[in-house]
KEKE-3310 file (N, C-alpha, C; in steps of 0.2 Angstrom, whole numbers, plus 5000, padded with zeros to 4 digits):
npx = (5657:5649:5653:5654:5661:5664:5667:5674:5674:5688:5698:5712:5729:5737:5729:5724:5717:5702:5689:5671:5657:5657:5666:5659:5658:5665:5676:5674:5679:5690:5697:5705:5698:5699:5698:5696:5712:5713:5702:5703:5716:5718:5705:5697:5706:5709:5697:5695:5705:5701:5689:5695:5701:5692:5680:5664:5657:5661:5655:5654:5651:5645:5641:5634:5633:5631:5643:5652:5653:5664:5675:5670:5670:5683:5686:5678:5686:5697:5693:5681:5664:5651:5642:5635:5627:5622:5611:5614:5619:5633:5633:5637:5645:5637:5625:5630:5633:5621:5614:5622:5620:5606:5606:5613:5606:5598:5604:5612:5626:5641:5653:5659:5669:5679:5689:5701:5699:5695:5704:5702:5692:5697:5690:5687:5676:5664:5664:5663:5651:5642:5643:5637:5624:5619:5620:5632:5647:5663:5679:5692:5704:5712:5726:5728:5718:5709:5698:5688:5678:5667:5672:5681:5698:5709:5722:5725:5729:5735:5738:5755:5757:5751:5736:5728:5712:5697:5682:5665:5656:5642:5652:5660:5674:5687:5700:5718:5735:5744:5735:5733:5741:5742:5733:5735:5724:5722:5721:5711:5703:5699:5691:5681:5675:5666:5655:5650:5637:5631:5622:5609:5603:5590:5592:5588:5591:5593:5604:5615:5624:5630:5640:5648:5659:5674:5691:5707:5724:5736:5748:5765:5778:5793:5809:5820:5837:5849:5866:5876:5884:5878:5869:5862:5856:5846:5839:5833:5825:5816:5810:5805:5800:5794:5787:5789:5795)
npy = (5074:5060:5049:5033:5024:5009:5002:4992:4985:4979:4967:4973:4969:4965:4959:4946:4932:4923:4912:4908:4900:4887:4887:4893:4906:4922:4929:4944:4951:4962:4965:4975:4986:4991:5002:4993:4990:4990:4996:5008:5014:5014:5013:5023:5034:5036:5040:5052:5059:5060:5068:5079:5084:5085:5089:5086:5073:5062:5048:5036:5019:5007:4990:4985:4985:4997:4997:4999:5012:5021:5017:5022:5035:5038:5037:5047:5057:5057:5062:5060:5065:5061:5048:5032:5020:5004:4995:4981:4964:4959:4944:4935:4936:4937:4942:4954:4961:4962:4971:4982:4985:4987:4999:5008:5008:5018:5030:5037:5037:5039:5032:5018:5012:5000:4991:4979:4967:4961:4960:4951:4940:4939:4937:4944:4945:4953:4966:4963:4956:4966:4974:4966:4964:4977:4979:4985:4989:4981:4982:4973:4973:4985:4996:5008:5023:5034:5047:5055:5064:5056:5043:5030:5026:5013:5004:4987:4972:4958:4941:4939:4952:4969:4976:4989:4997:5004:5010:5015:5026:5024:5013:5000:4997:4987:4991:4989:4988:5002:5010:5022:5033:5030:5041:5051:5056:5073:5085:5095:5087:5077:5084:5090:5078:5075:5081:5079:5071:5055:5043:5031:5017:5005:4987:4973:4956:4940:4928:4918:4908:4897:4897:4883:4880:4887:4887:4887:4889:4876:4877:4883:4872:4865:4872:4865:4864:4862:4857:4866:4858:4847:4842:4831:4826:4836:4836:4822:4824:4834:4826:4814:4818:4831:4830:4838:4837)
npz = (5576:5583:5595:5602:5615:5621:5637:5649:5666:5675:5684:5693:5687:5697:5706:5718:5713:5716:5719:5724:5732:5729:5718:5708:5705:5704:5716:5722:5733:5741:5729:5717:5706:5689:5674:5659:5651:5637:5632:5639:5636:5622:5614:5620:5621:5608:5603:5609:5604:5590:5592:5597:5586:5576:5581:5590:5601:5615:5621:5635:5638:5649:5654:5669:5687:5700:5706:5696:5694:5699:5691:5679:5681:5681:5667:5662:5668:5661:5649:5642:5637:5642:5651:5651:5660:5659:5668:5672:5676:5668:5660:5650:5634:5622:5629:5634:5622:5616:5625:5623:5609:5609:5616:5608:5596:5584:5590:5583:5583:5575:5576:5584:5597:5604:5615:5610:5618:5634:5649:5658:5654:5640:5628:5616:5607:5609:5602:5588:5589:5592:5581:5571:5577:5575:5562:5556:5548:5552:5559:5565:5578:5576:5573:5569:5566:5557:5552:5539:5530:5532:5530:5537:5539:5542:5550:5552:5562:5554:5549:5548:5546:5543:5536:5526:5528:5521:5527:5526:5537:5548:5559:5567:5578:5584:5596:5595:5602:5599:5593:5601:5613:5631:5642:5657:5669:5673:5687:5684:5675:5684:5693:5685:5681:5691:5689:5676:5666:5671:5666:5669:5663:5661:5657:5648:5645:5641:5647:5638:5640:5654:5668:5674:5682:5689:5688:5695:5687:5688:5701:5699:5697:5705:5701:5691:5689:5677:5673:5661:5654:5652:5642:5636:5647:5649:5638:5639:5651:5646:5636:5643:5656:5655:5644:5632:5621)
capx = (5656:5646:5657:5653:5666:5662:5672:5673:5678:5692:5702:5720:5733:5741:5724:5724:5710:5698:5682:5667:5650:5659:5670:5655:5657:5671:5675:5677:5681:5697:5700:5705:5695:5702:5696:5700:5717:5712:5697:5705:5722:5717:5699:5694:5710:5709:5691:5696:5709:5697:5685:5698:5703:5686:5674:5659:5656:5662:5651:5657:5646:5647:5636:5636:5630:5633:5650:5657:5654:5670:5680:5667:5671:5690:5685:5676:5691:5702:5690:5674:5659:5645:5643:5629:5628:5616:5610:5613:5625:5635:5634:5641:5647:5631:5620:5632:5633:5614:5613:5625:5617:5600:5607:5616:5602:5595:5606:5616:5633:5645:5659:5658:5675:5680:5696:5701:5697:5696:5710:5699:5690:5700:5685:5688:5670:5659:5663:5660:5643:5638:5642:5632:5617:5617:5621:5637:5654:5667:5686:5695:5712:5714:5731:5728:5712:5708:5692:5688:5672:5662:5675:5687:5704:5712:5727:5723:5733:5733:5743:5761:5758:5746:5733:5725:5705:5693:5675:5660:5653:5645:5656:5662:5681:5691:5707:5724:5741:5746:5730:5734:5745:5739:5733:5734:5719:5724:5717:5705:5699:5696:5686:5676:5672:5661:5648:5648:5632:5631:5615:5608:5597:5588:5592:5585:5594:5594:5611:5615:5628:5630:5646:5648:5664:5680:5697:5714:5729:5740:5754:5771:5782:5800:5813:5826:5843:5854:5872:5877:5888:5874:5863:5859:5851:5841:5834:5830:5820:5811:5806:5802:5796:5790:5784:5789:5798)
capy = (5066:5057:5043:5029:5020:5004:5001:4986:4985:4973:4967:4975:4963:4962:4956:4939:4929:4918:4910:4906:4896:4880:4889:4895:4913:4926:4932:4951:4954:4964:4966:4983:4986:4997:5002:4988:4994:4991:5001:5015:5017:5014:5015:5030:5040:5038:5043:5059:5063:5062:5073:5086:5086:5086:5091:5081:5071:5055:5045:5030:5015:5001:4986:4983:4988:5004:4997:5001:5019:5024:5017:5026:5042:5039:5038:5054:5062:5057:5067:5058:5070:5059:5041:5028:5013:4999:4992:4974:4960:4955:4937:4932:4940:4939:4946:4961:4964:4964:4977:4988:4986:4990:5006:5011:5008:5024:5035:5042:5036:5038:5027:5014:5009:4995:4988:4972:4961:4962:4957:4945:4934:4939:4934:4947:4944:4958:4971:4959:4954:4972:4976:4961:4966:4984:4978:4989:4986:4980:4981:4971:4973:4991:4999:5015:5025:5041:5048:5061:5065:5050:5037:5029:5023:5010:4998:4982:4967:4952:4936:4941:4960:4973:4979:4996:4996:5010:5009:5020:5026:5022:5007:4997:4995:4985:4995:4986:4992:5006:5015:5028:5032:5031:5048:5051:5061:5078:5087:5098:5082:5073:5088:5090:5072:5074:5085:5076:5066:5048:5041:5024:5014:4998:4983:4965:4952:4933:4925:4912:4903:4897:4895:4877:4880:4891:4883:4891:4885:4873:4881:4881:4866:4867:4873:4860:4866:4857:4860:4868:4853:4840:4843:4825:4825:4841:4833:4817:4827:4837:4821:4809:4821:4837:4828:4844:4835)
capz = (5576:5589:5596:5608:5618:5626:5642:5654:5672:5675:5690:5692:5686:5703:5711:5719:5710:5720:5718:5729:5730:5725:5712:5702:5705:5705:5722:5721:5740:5741:5722:5715:5699:5684:5667:5655:5647:5629:5632:5641:5633:5615:5611:5623:5619:5601:5602:5611:5598:5585:5594:5597:5579:5571:5585:5592:5608:5616:5627:5637:5640:5653:5657:5676:5692:5703:5708:5690:5693:5700:5685:5674:5683:5678:5660:5661:5670:5655:5644:5639:5639:5646:5652:5651:5663:5658:5674:5672:5677:5662:5661:5644:5628:5618:5632:5634:5615:5615:5629:5620:5603:5611:5618:5602:5590:5583:5594:5579:5583:5569:5577:5590:5598:5609:5616:5606:5622:5641:5652:5662:5650:5634:5623:5610:5603:5610:5597:5582:5590:5592:5574:5568:5579:5572:5554:5554:5546:5558:5558:5571:5579:5572:5576:5568:5564:5555:5549:5535:5525:5532:5529:5541:5536:5548:5549:5557:5562:5550:5550:5546:5545:5544:5530:5527:5525:5522:5529:5527:5543:5554:5559:5574:5578:5591:5596:5598:5604:5593:5591:5604:5619:5637:5645:5664:5671:5677:5692:5681:5673:5689:5696:5681:5680:5696:5686:5670:5666:5671:5665:5671:5659:5663:5652:5649:5639:5644:5646:5633:5643:5661:5671:5678:5687:5688:5690:5694:5684:5693:5704:5696:5700:5707:5695:5691:5686:5673:5671:5654:5650:5652:5637:5635:5653:5648:5632:5642:5655:5641:5632:5647:5661:5653:5638:5628:5614)
cpx = (5654:5649:5655:5658:5664:5668:5670:5677:5682:5696:5709:5723:5737:5736:5725:5717:5708:5691:5678:5661:5652:5662:5666:5655:5663:5670:5679:5680:5689:5701:5699:5703:5698:5697:5700:5705:5716:5707:5699:5711:5721:5711:5697:5699:5710:5702:5691:5700:5705:5692:5689:5700:5697:5680:5669:5659:5658:5658:5654:5651:5648:5640:5638:5632:5633:5640:5655:5658:5660:5675:5677:5669:5679:5690:5683:5682:5696:5699:5684:5669:5653:5646:5636:5631:5621:5616:5609:5619:5627:5637:5638:5642:5641:5626:5623:5632:5626:5611:5616:5622:5610:5600:5609:5611:5598:5597:5611:5623:5637:5650:5657:5665:5675:5687:5695:5698:5698:5701:5708:5697:5693:5696:5686:5682:5665:5659:5660:5653:5639:5638:5637:5625:5615:5618:5626:5643:5658:5674:5689:5702:5715:5720:5731:5721:5711:5701:5691:5682:5668:5665:5681:5692:5707:5717:5725:5728:5730:5739:5749:5762:5752:5742:5729:5717:5702:5685:5671:5657:5646:5647:5658:5670:5683:5698:5712:5729:5743:5741:5731:5739:5741:5739:5732:5729:5723:5719:5710:5700:5695:5690:5680:5672:5666:5654:5646:5642:5633:5624:5614:5602:5596:5589:5591:5587:5596:5601:5610:5619:5628:5637:5645:5653:5670:5685:5703:5719:5733:5746:5760:5775:5789:5804:5819:5832:5847:5860:5873:5880:5884:5868:5859:5854:5845:5836:5830:5824:5814:5807:5802:5798:5791:5785:5783:5791:5797)
cpy = (5064:5050:5039:5024:5015:5002:4995:4987:4978:4973:4969:4968:4960:4959:4948:4936:4923:4917:4908:4902:4890:4881:4890:4902:4917:4929:4939:4955:4956:4965:4973:4982:4992:4997:4997:4992:4995:4996:5008:5018:5018:5016:5022:5035:5041:5042:5051:5063:5064:5068:5080:5088:5088:5088:5085:5079:5064:5053:5038:5026:5009:4997:4983:4987:4994:5003:4999:5008:5023:5023:5021:5033:5043:5040:5045:5059:5062:5061:5065:5063:5067:5051:5038:5021:5009:4995:4985:4970:4957:4948:4933:4937:4942:4943:4953:4964:4966:4970:4983:4990:4990:4998:5010:5012:5015:5030:5040:5042:5035:5033:5024:5011:5005:4993:4981:4966:4964:4958:4951:4939:4933:4935:4937:4946:4949:4963:4968:4958:4960:4975:4972:4963:4973:4984:4984:4986:4986:4979:4979:4972:4979:4994:5006:5017:5032:5041:5055:5060:5058:5043:5036:5025:5020:5005:4993:4976:4961:4947:4938:4948:4964:4975:4985:4994:5002:5007:5015:5020:5026:5015:5006:4995:4993:4988:4990:4990:4996:5012:5022:5027:5034:5038:5047:5057:5066:5081:5091:5092:5078:5077:5089:5084:5071:5077:5083:5071:5059:5045:5033:5022:5007:4993:4976:4962:4945:4931:4919:4906:4903:4894:4889:4877:4884:4886:4887:4887:4882:4877:4878:4876:4869:4868:4868:4863:4861:4860:4861:4862:4846:4841:4837:4824:4830:4838:4827:4819:4830:4832:4816:4812:4827:4835:4834:4843:4827)
cpz = (5582:5590:5603:5609:5623:5631:5647:5660:5673:5682:5688:5691:5691:5708:5712:5717:5714:5718:5724:5727:5726:5718:5706:5701:5707:5712:5722:5727:5739:5734:5720:5707:5695:5678:5663:5651:5640:5628:5633:5636:5625:5612:5614:5621:5612:5599:5604:5607:5592:5586:5594:5590:5575:5575:5586:5599:5608:5622:5628:5639:5644:5654:5664:5681:5695:5705:5703:5690:5694:5694:5679:5675:5680:5671:5658:5663:5665:5650:5641:5642:5643:5646:5653:5655:5662:5664:5674:5673:5671:5663:5656:5639:5624:5622:5633:5628:5614:5618:5626:5614:5604:5613:5612:5596:5590:5587:5589:5580:5577:5570:5584:5591:5604:5610:5613:5611:5629:5644:5656:5658:5643:5628:5616:5605:5603:5604:5590:5582:5589:5585:5570:5570:5576:5565:5552:5552:5552:5556:5565:5572:5576:5577:5574:5565:5562:5551:5545:5530:5525:5531:5534:5538:5542:5545:5554:5556:5558:5551:5545:5544:5547:5536:5532:5524:5526:5523:5529:5534:5543:5554:5566:5573:5584:5590:5599:5599:5598:5591:5594:5610:5625:5640:5653:5665:5675:5683:5689:5679:5678:5692:5692:5680:5685:5693:5680:5670:5666:5671:5666:5667:5661:5656:5653:5643:5643:5642:5642:5635:5651:5663:5675:5684:5685:5691:5689:5691:5689:5695:5700:5700:5702:5701:5696:5686:5683:5671:5664:5650:5650:5648:5636:5641:5652:5643:5635:5646:5651:5638:5637:5653:5659:5647:5633:5621:5613)
residu = (MET:ASN:ILE:LEU:VAL:CYS:ILE:SER:GLN:ALA:PRO:ASP:THR:THR:SER:ARG:ILE:ALA:PHE:LYS:ASN:GLY:ASN:THR:GLU:PHE:ASP:ALA:ASP:GLY:VAL:GLN:PHE:ILE:VAL:ASN:PRO:TYR:ASP:GLU:TRP:TYR:ALA:LEU:VAL:ARG:ALA:LEU:GLU:LEU:LYS:GLU:ALA:GLY:GLY:GLY:SER:VAL:THR:ILE:LEU:THR:VAL:GLY:ASP:ALA:SER:THR:GLU:PRO:THR:MET:ARG:LYS:ALA:LEU:ALA:ILE:GLY:ALA:ASP:ALA:ALA:VAL:ARG:ILE:ASP:ALA:LYS:PRO:THR:ASP:SER:MET:GLN:THR:ALA:ARG:LEU:ILE:ALA:ALA:HIS:ALA:ALA:GLY:LYS:GLY:TYR:ASP:LEU:ILE:LEU:CYS:GLY:LYS:GLU:THR:ILE:ASP:TYR:ASN:GLY:ALA:VAL:VAL:PRO:GLY:MET:VAL:ALA:ALA:LEU:LEU:ASP:MET:PRO:TYR:VAL:ALA:LEU:ALA:THR:LYS:LEU:ASP:VAL:ALA:ASP:GLY:VAL:ALA:THR:ALA:MET:ARG:GLU:VAL:THR:GLY:GLY:GLU:GLU:GLU:VAL:GLU:VAL:ALA:LEU:PRO:ALA:VAL:PHE:SER:ALA:ALA:LYS:GLY:MET:ALA:GLU:GLN:ARG:ILE:PRO:ASN:MET:ARG:GLY:ILE:MET:SER:ALA:ARG:THR:LYS:PRO:LEU:ASN:VAL:GLU:THR:GLY:ALA:SER:ASP:ALA:THR:THR:LYS:VAL:ARG:VAL:PHE:ALA:LEU:PRO:PRO:GLU:LYS:GLY:ALA:CYS:LYS:MET:ILE:PRO:ALA:ASP:GLN:ALA:GLU:GLU:LEU:ILE:ARG:LEU:LEU:ARG:GLU:GLU:ALA:LYS:ALA:ILE)
# end
């Protein structure tokens, strides 16, 4: 089975976020980047498990410049067989999806896996766009995935619970928590990642949106402590100051 896993580079959650050029551009200076956890822990690891069970290959794909290659090498160290970097700056979701779909078209991928969302923009729309552009079935928020005889069986999150669906391959899935367990690269994987192919492709797709300005959330205010026996005062503050009730 030929599997494509779309991965994204994201800032580590401990990074201090700042903007530049009049708050119109993310400031990457001093930021530690990682493989987006939903892509790494769930989509990539499940793809590797499926390959190990039934054979085939796993290719990772990223849209980005050369600065993304160290995080791609980590994904190779975890076990992916090959990598493709589309040399373009990801500007918005539709542009990214078009570039992914342009690469995937005609390549014979049986399965395309993505994390359910990235931890920086939290859009959760790229996998669905890719599926639409490739005219493939799409299952969002999958928590389990098995493949047999050209059919994928998945559990996905729905309001109030989960539902089981069957989809004929090829298909696109976005992976949520529960799909797999995180893997830590071992020394052998790290060494072998250096020699695995990382191909660079040129890509062109116009952005459909433009960022006007970024804004940080307001800083947290001072904490006001209310004695346990002053419930009426707490209710008054929640109503008159916090406007919460």
